[in-house]
N, C-alpha and C positions, 0 to 999 in steps of 0.2 A: 194797677187795677184795684179799685176800692169796693168794699162790700156794700150792698144797698142798705140803707138805714132800716133797722128793724129785722133784717135778715140775719140768719146765722150761717157762718161759713166755718168749715173745720179749720183749726189752727194748723199751720204748716209745721210738720215735724221734720227733723233731720232725716234725709233719705237713708234708708238702710241698704246694705249691699244686697243685690238681687241674687237669688239662688236659682240655678238652672240645672236641669239634668242633661247630661251629654253622653251619648253612646259613641264609643270609639272601638275600632278594631283593636284587639288585645296587643297586637304587635306595634301598632301606632302608639298606644298608651305606654308600652314599655320603652319605646324610643324616646317619647316625651319625658317620661319619668327619669330616664338616664340623663337626658339633656338638662332637665331641671336640677338634678343632683349635682351635675358638673358646675352649675352656676349658683349653687347653694340656695335654690328656691324649691318650694313645693311644686307638685304637678299643677295644682290650681293656680298658683302665682305665675307659673310659666305660661299657662294658657292665657291668663289675663295680659301678661306682658306681650305675648305674640299678637293677641287681638288688638291691643292698643297700638302696637307698632304698625300693624296692617291698616288700621283705621287712619292713623296719622299719614302714612305714605299715600293713601288714597284720597287724602284731603277730607275725610269724613269724621274725624274725631271732633266731637262737640267742643265749642269754645270753653264752656264752663266746667269741663272735666277736670277734676282735681287729681293730682298725682296719687299713685297708690301709696298708702301709708307704709312707712318702713317699719318692719317688725324686728324684734330681737334686741340684743344688747347694743347700746350706742358705741361708736368708735372710742378707743382708749384715749385719743388725743382730746376728746371733748368737742372737737369740731364736727358738726353734723354732716358736713359736705365731704369729709375725707374718708 
């Protein structure tokens, strides 16, 4: 898609991560936080992991979806996949 001549269109900026508020039953949150801790994730990362998995299983994960960036220290071997 091209901009009409003489028209001004906003430049595309890299998309930032969307922030959403989520209300959860306190017991559900505690269970989620324990599960996240067991898998060395934050509760937020666990929620995103579960949502992405559910979307993929339902065939609704958009094609252009990038993987969640890995955070933390890289593996000692230097191999990013290990």
